[in-house]
N, C-alpha and C positions, 0 to 999 in steps of 0.2 A: 317459303316453307310449304311443304305438301300437306294435304289433309291428314295423311297417316302420321306425319311428324307432329302435327298439332294435337291429334288424339292421343298419341303416345305421351307427349309432354303433359297433357291434362291428367292422364292416368297415373303417371309417375308422381306428379305433385299431389294428386288426390290421395294416393296410398301413403306418401310420406306424411301428409297432414293427418291421415287416419291414425297412423302409429303414434303421433304426438298426442292426439286427442283421446285415444282409447283409455289410458289410465286416469284421466282427469275425472274426479268425482266417483271413482269406483269404490264400492263397498264390498268387502269380502264376505264369504259365508260365515267365517269365524267372527267377524265384527257384528254381523247381523244376528248371530246366535242360532242360526238354523243351518247346520251342516248336513247336506244330503249324504246318506250312506253311499260309500264308494267314491267320494270326491274329497279333494283336499280342502282344508279350512281356508286356504288362500284363494280358492276359486271364486270368481265373481258371483255375487248374490243376484244382481239384476243388471245385465249388460246394457239394456236400452239401446240396442244397435240401430234401430230406425232413426231415433232422435240424433244420435251421434253422426250417422251418415248424412242427415240433413245439414247439420252444422259443419261437417267437413266439406260438403259441397258449397255451402255459402262462403266458407273461408277460402276454398280453393279457387273459386272463380276470379276474384280480384288478383290473387297472386299469379294465376295463369295469364290473365290479361296483361298485367305489367310485364311478365316475362316475354310474352309474344310481342308486345310493343317494343321492348328493348331489342329483341332479335330482328324484327322486321324493319326497325329504324336504321339498322346498320351500326349501332353503337358497339355491338359485339358481333364478331364474325368468326368463322372457323379458322381463318388465317391467323388470328390472334392466339390460337391454341395449337398450332402446328409445331409439335415438338421435334419433328424430324427435319425441319427446314434449318439450314445452317444460319447462324446469326449474321445479320448484315453488318458489313464493316463500314463505319462512318468516319 
């Protein structure tokens, strides 16, 4: 695995985890009772993005390490996903 592949895999896992974590614990402006003029009542009242980014990074690192370990160990190879290779006759 190249360095760029490792970084891309980390970024993909990080953003997937971010999209899972973003709605957790979110309170809307309508629920808080303080709707800012010009925004929807369903807009977040306090996103707390720094804290969520920290948690996403903490969650991503072990998932990324396990994924890299599986790929580098050879348990999963690109040959297993080659859809254009004709099936082997046994």
